[in-house]
C-alpha positions in Angstrom: -71.2 81.6 201.0 -72.0 84.8 199.0 -70.2 87.9 200.2 -72.4 90.9 200.8 -71.2 93.7 198.5 -73.8 96.2 199.3 -72.2 99.6 199.9 -72.2 101.4 203.2 -75.0 104.0 203.2 -74.4 107.5 204.5 -77.5 109.6 204.8 -77.1 113.4 204.7 -80.1 115.7 205.4 -79.7 119.2 204.3 -81.9 122.3 204.0 -83.4 123.5 200.8 -84.1 127.2 200.6 -87.0 128.5 198.5 -84.8 131.5 197.3 -81.9 129.3 196.3 -83.2 126.4 194.2 -79.8 125.2 193.1 -78.5 124.9 196.7 -79.2 121.2 197.1 -78.7 120.1 193.5 -75.0 120.9 193.6 -74.4 118.8 196.6 -76.3 115.9 195.1 -74.0 116.0 192.1 -70.9 116.0 194.2 -72.3 113.0 196.2 -72.6 111.1 192.9 -68.9 111.8 192.2 -67.9 110.6 195.6 -70.0 107.5 195.2 -68.2 106.7 191.9 -64.8 107.3 193.5 -65.7 105.2 196.6 -67.8 102.3 195.3 -67.9 100.8 198.8 -70.1 103.8 199.9 -73.3 105.5 198.8 -74.1 109.0 200.0 -77.8 109.6 199.9 -78.9 113.3 200.0 -82.3 114.2 201.4 -83.7 117.8 201.4 -86.0 119.4 204.0 -87.4 122.8 204.3 -84.8 124.8 206.3 -87.4 125.9 208.8 -88.5 122.4 209.7 -85.2 120.5 209.4 -84.1 120.8 213.1 -87.3 119.3 214.3 -87.3 116.6 211.7 -83.8 115.6 212.9 -85.0 115.7 216.5 -87.8 113.4 215.8 -85.6 111.0 213.8 -83.1 110.9 216.7 -85.8 109.9 219.2 -86.9 107.2 216.8 -83.4 105.8 216.3 -83.0 106.7 212.6 -81.2 110.0 212.4 -79.1 111.0 209.4 -75.3 110.3 209.4 -74.6 113.9 208.4 -76.9 116.9 209.1 -76.5 120.4 207.7 -77.9 123.1 210.0 -78.3 126.8 209.3 -76.1 128.7 211.7 -78.9 130.0 213.8 -79.7 126.4 214.8 -76.2 125.7 216.2 -77.3 125.7 219.8 -80.1 123.4 218.9 -77.7 121.0 217.2 -75.6 120.9 220.3 -78.7 120.1 222.4 -80.3 117.4 220.1 -80.4 114.1 221.9 -81.1 110.5 221.2 -83.9 108.6 223.1 -81.3 107.5 225.7 -80.4 111.2 226.4 -77.0 111.0 224.7 -75.9 113.8 222.3 -76.8 113.1 218.7 -73.7 114.7 217.3 -70.0 114.2 218.0 -67.2 116.7 217.3 -65.9 116.4 213.7 -62.4 117.4 214.9 -62.3 114.7 217.6 -63.6 112.1 215.2 -60.8 112.9 212.7 -58.4 112.3 215.6 -55.5 114.1 214.0 -55.6 112.1 210.7 -54.5 114.0 207.6 -56.5 111.9 205.2 -59.6 109.7 205.3 -60.1 107.0 202.7 -57.7 108.9 200.5 -59.4 112.3 200.9 -57.2 115.0 202.3 -58.4 116.5 205.6 -59.0 120.2 205.2 -60.5 121.0 208.7 -57.3 122.8 209.7 -57.5 124.9 206.6 -60.8 126.5 207.6 -60.8 130.3 207.7 -60.7 131.4 211.3 -64.2 132.9 211.3 -65.7 129.7 209.9 -63.7 127.6 212.3 -64.2 129.6 215.5 -68.0 129.9 215.2 -68.3 126.1 215.6 -65.7 125.6 218.4 -67.4 123.9 221.3 -65.8 122.4 224.4 -62.3 123.0 222.9 -62.8 121.4 219.5 -64.5 122.1 216.2 -68.0 120.5 216.5 -69.1 121.0 212.9 -67.5 121.9 209.6 -68.7 125.0 207.7 -68.4 124.2 203.9 -69.7 127.7 203.0 -70.1 131.0 204.6 -71.5 134.5 204.0 -71.4 138.0 205.5 -73.2 141.3 205.1 -71.8 143.8 202.6 -72.6 147.3 201.4 -73.2 147.6 197.7 -72.6 151.1 196.3 -73.8 152.7 193.0 -70.5 154.5 192.2 -72.0 156.3 189.3 -74.5 158.1 191.6 -71.7 158.7 194.2 -69.5 160.3 191.6 -72.4 162.6 190.5 -72.8 163.6 194.2 -69.1 164.4 194.4 -68.2 161.4 196.6 -64.9 159.8 195.5 -64.8 156.8 197.9 -67.2 154.5 199.7 -68.1 155.2 203.3 -66.5 153.0 205.9 -68.3 154.2 209.1 -71.8 155.2 210.0 -70.7 158.9 210.1 -69.2 158.7 206.6 -72.4 157.0 205.4 -74.5 159.8 206.9 -72.5 162.3 204.9 -72.7 160.3 201.7 -76.5 159.9 202.1 -77.0 163.6 202.5 -75.0 164.3 199.3 -76.8 161.7 197.3 -80.3 163.0 198.1 -79.3 166.6 197.8 -78.7 166.2 194.0 -81.2 167.8 191.7 -81.8 164.6 189.8 -80.7 162.3 192.7 -82.8 159.4 194.1 -85.5 160.2 196.7 -83.7 158.0 199.3 -80.0 157.0 199.7 -79.9 153.6 201.2 -82.0 150.5 202.1 -81.5 147.2 203.8 -83.7 144.4 205.1 -85.2 144.5 208.6 -83.7 141.1 209.5 -82.1 139.8 212.6 -78.8 139.1 210.9 -78.2 142.8 210.4 -78.7 143.4 214.1 -76.2 140.6 214.9 -73.6 142.2 212.6 -73.9 145.7 213.9 -73.7 144.7 217.6 -70.7 142.4 216.9 -68.9 145.1 215.0 -69.0 147.3 218.1 -67.8 144.5 220.4 -71.2 144.0 221.9 -72.8 140.8 223.1 -76.3 139.5 222.8 -76.1 137.1 225.7 -74.3 136.3 228.9 -71.5 133.7 229.3 -69.5 135.3 226.6 -72.3 135.2 224.1 -73.2 131.7 225.1 -69.6 130.5 224.4 -68.2 129.9 227.9 -71.5 128.4 229.1 -75.1 128.1 228.1 -76.7 131.5 227.4 -79.1 132.2 230.2 -79.7 135.9 229.8 -80.3 137.8 226.6 -80.0 141.6 226.1 -81.6 143.3 223.1 -81.3 146.8 224.6 -77.5 147.0 225.1 -75.7 150.2 224.4 -74.3 148.7 221.2 -77.8 147.6 220.1 -79.3 151.0 220.9 -76.5 152.9 219.1 -77.4 150.9 215.9 -81.2 151.3 216.4 -80.9 155.1 216.9 -78.6 155.5 213.9 -81.0 153.5 211.8 -84.0 155.5 213.1 -82.3 158.8 212.4 -81.5 157.8 208.8 -85.2 156.8 208.3 -86.5 160.0 210.0 -84.2 162.2 207.8 -85.6 160.4 204.7 -82.3 158.8 203.7 -83.3 155.2 204.6 -86.0 153.5 202.5 -88.0 151.0 204.5 -89.7 148.4 202.4 -90.8 146.0 205.0 -94.2 145.3 206.5 -93.2 143.8 209.8 -94.1 140.2 208.7 -92.0 139.4 205.6 -88.3 140.1 205.2 -87.8 142.4 202.2 -84.7 141.0 200.5 -86.1 141.2 197.0 -87.6 144.6 197.3 -84.3 146.0 198.6 -82.5 144.5 195.6 -85.1 146.0 193.2 -84.7 149.4 194.8 -81.0 149.3 194.2 -81.3 147.8 190.7 -83.7 150.5 189.7 -81.4 153.2 191.2 -84.0 154.4 193.6 -81.2 154.2 196.2 -77.4 154.5 195.9 -76.6 151.9 198.6 -78.0 148.6 199.8 -76.9 146.4 202.7 -77.4 142.7 202.0 -75.7 139.3 201.9 -72.4 138.7 200.1 -74.2 135.9 198.3 -75.9 138.7 196.2 -72.5 140.0 194.9 -72.8 138.7 191.3 -76.4 139.7 191.1 -75.6 143.2 192.2 -72.8 143.6 189.7 -75.0 142.2 187.0 -77.8 144.7 187.9 -75.3 147.5 187.4 -74.2 146.3 184.0 -77.8 146.0 182.9 -78.7 149.4 184.3 -75.6 151.2 183.1 -74.0 152.0 186.4 -70.9 150.9 188.2 -71.4 148.8 191.3 -68.8 148.2 194.1 -69.0 145.7 196.9 -67.8 147.3 200.1 -67.3 146.2 203.7 -70.3 146.8 205.9 -69.9 150.3 207.6 -69.5 150.3 211.3 -69.7 152.6 214.3 -66.5 154.6 214.0 -66.8 155.8 217.6 -65.8 152.4 219.0 -63.1 149.9 218.0 -64.2 147.4 215.3 -64.5 143.8 216.5 -65.6 142.0 213.4 -68.6 140.7 211.4 -70.2 137.4 212.1 -70.6 134.6 209.5 -73.8 133.3 208.0 -74.2 130.0 206.2 -74.5 126.3 207.2 -72.3 123.7 208.8 -72.1 119.9 208.6 -72.7 117.8 211.8 -71.6 114.2 212.3 -73.8 111.7 214.1 -72.3 110.0 217.2 -72.4 106.3 218.0 -72.0 105.0 214.4 -69.7 102.2 213.3 -66.2 103.0 212.2 -66.8 102.3 208.5 -69.8 104.6 208.3 -68.0 107.3 210.4 -64.9 107.2 208.2 -67.1 107.4 205.0 -69.0 110.4 206.4 -65.8 112.1 207.4 -64.3 111.5 204.0 -67.4 113.0 202.3 -67.3 116.0 204.6 -63.7 116.7 203.6 -64.4 115.9 199.9 -67.2 118.6 199.9 -64.7 121.1 201.2 -61.7 120.2 199.0 -60.2 123.2 197.3 -61.5 122.1 193.9 -65.1 121.4 195.1 -65.3 124.4 197.3 -64.0 126.7 194.6 -66.5 125.2 192.1 -69.3 125.6 194.6 -68.5 129.2 195.2 -68.6 129.9 191.4 -72.0 128.1 191.3 -73.7 129.5 194.4 -71.7 132.7 195.3 -71.4 131.5 198.9 -67.8 132.0 200.2 -65.7 128.9 200.4 -64.8 128.0 204.0 -61.1 127.1 203.4 -58.0 129.0 202.6 -57.0 126.4 200.0 -60.2 127.1 198.0 -59.6 130.8 198.2 -56.0 130.5 197.1 -57.1 128.3 194.1 -59.7 130.9 193.0 -57.0 133.6 193.4 -54.6 131.6 191.3 -57.2 131.2 188.6 -57.7 135.0 188.5 -61.2 134.8 189.8 -61.0 137.6 192.3 -59.2 139.8 189.9 -62.1 139.4 187.5 -64.7 139.5 190.3 -63.4 141.9 193.0 -66.9 142.0 194.5 -66.3 138.5 195.8 -63.0 139.3 197.5 -64.6 141.9 199.7 -66.4 139.3 201.8 -63.2 137.4 202.3 -61.4 140.5 203.5 -64.2 141.5 205.8 -64.3 138.1 207.6 -60.5 138.0 207.9 -60.7 141.3 209.9 -62.6 139.5 212.7 -60.8 139.8 216.0 -61.8 136.4 217.3 -63.5 137.7 220.5 -66.8 136.5 221.7 -68.4 139.4 220.0 -66.7 138.8 216.7 -67.6 135.1 216.8 -71.3 135.8 217.3 -73.9 134.5 219.8 -75.1 131.0 220.5 -78.7 131.1 221.6 -81.5 128.6 221.9 -84.5 129.5 219.7 -82.3 132.0 217.9 -84.5 132.5 214.9 -87.4 133.4 217.0 -85.3 135.9 219.0 -84.2 137.4 215.7 -87.9 137.9 214.8 -88.4 139.7 218.1 -85.7 142.2 217.0 -87.3 142.8 213.7 -90.8 143.3 215.1 -89.4 145.9 217.5 -87.6 147.8 214.8 -90.7 147.8 212.6 -92.6 149.5 215.4 -89.8 152.0 215.9 -89.7 152.9 212.2 -93.4 153.0 211.6 -95.2 153.4 214.9 -93.5 156.4 216.5 -92.7 154.4 219.6 -89.9 155.1 222.0 -86.9 153.0 220.8 -85.5 152.4 224.3 -88.8 151.3 225.7 -89.6 149.1 222.7 -86.3 147.3 222.9 -86.7 146.8 226.6 -90.0 145.0 225.9 -88.2 143.1 223.1 -85.6 141.9 225.6 -88.3 140.6 227.9 -90.0 138.8 225.1 -86.7 137.3 223.9 -85.9 136.3 227.5 -89.1 134.3 227.7 -88.2 132.5 224.5 -84.7 131.7 225.8 -86.1 130.6 229.3 -88.6 128.3 227.6 -85.9 126.8 225.4 -83.5 126.2 228.4 -86.3 124.7 230.5 -87.0 122.3 227.6 -83.3 121.3 227.5 -83.4 120.8 231.3 -86.4 118.5 230.9 -88.7 120.9 232.6 -91.2 121.3 229.7 -92.0 119.4 226.6 -90.5 120.4 223.3 -93.9 121.4 221.9 -94.0 124.3 224.3 -91.2 126.2 222.5 -91.1 127.6 219.0 -89.2 125.6 216.5 -87.3 127.6 213.9 
């Protein structure tokens, strides 16, 4: 009788992002190394457009052929919790419970307990880590220190008030830029600014002590941010480059690189690109923590990035292989290498310590700023960030409202009250779908 020597296949579906062409290629190469080290297994990586990936997984789960591992963008976390098989059982199981206290899987050291608190706590569900974040990001302020020095500013602003003062000084120069600061009109920035102030976007502790049922886009924390932003724009300090339909990440970068502004708020993933722009343009760039409302205590900045989810109901050999690969992806050596390649922050302390030992942060201090910012998170429901159904669509509601405030001369309070009502309908529709009261096609999939 011939023994079957075919390897156990582990399928991993992950997003590919149009603006990050190398995002998927790196994981594919690491999977090849894992396959070579573990010849009894074969990890197959499949890429899907990030926008359509959650629905593709949903359809595959209903048809009985979902991936073993799925990598979701953080705004799809609630949808990952809610994805079901045809029999109604949850598609995913807790990574922490599947590890069951083991310190190694197939010879691969378990690094789950080494996750940075912000990366760990975002994915805690029902008392355990549901998914493992191999990479994270946050929002930083990038400053043209050459322009600041010319304006007589010795240090970077840490609060909104200090930023106001710096902006006035920058634009007051005879040869200064016409505007002082820019940032994208994107929902992530709203999340960050509300969380910094200790504010919540939803009830039930931001959807963490129970399913979010009520959303509030007109809270005092939200409106403090909106009014501050509106004032910067009205005074000519904030440069708005959006059109209400397309997020303006690239145009914001170009404005900073061309020294048309002295500051830009954007993702920590842009740190190397920002520093390089300064070197090419002959000005000094510093990555700084995102300024916050100094009138209230600081609670923390929320993470961005993706997480790895493990399918439930699979045989032990497949489960152990998947767990081993998840740990292998986040080993100190691999996570450090991925950070160098992609600029996403590694999710574990071991990877950060390795990079530090190698002198990486000494040579590239702009990368350390993101680590320091997330480590300042206070771990409250505000600092962890919200869990919402149809979160990406709700983010779009925020950005459309802000576009109207900046360009349409509308009353900010009234516009964000209308935005709250619109977001509530999205959340209600999503929750009704989860309760079996409406088909999935009646909600927006993002």
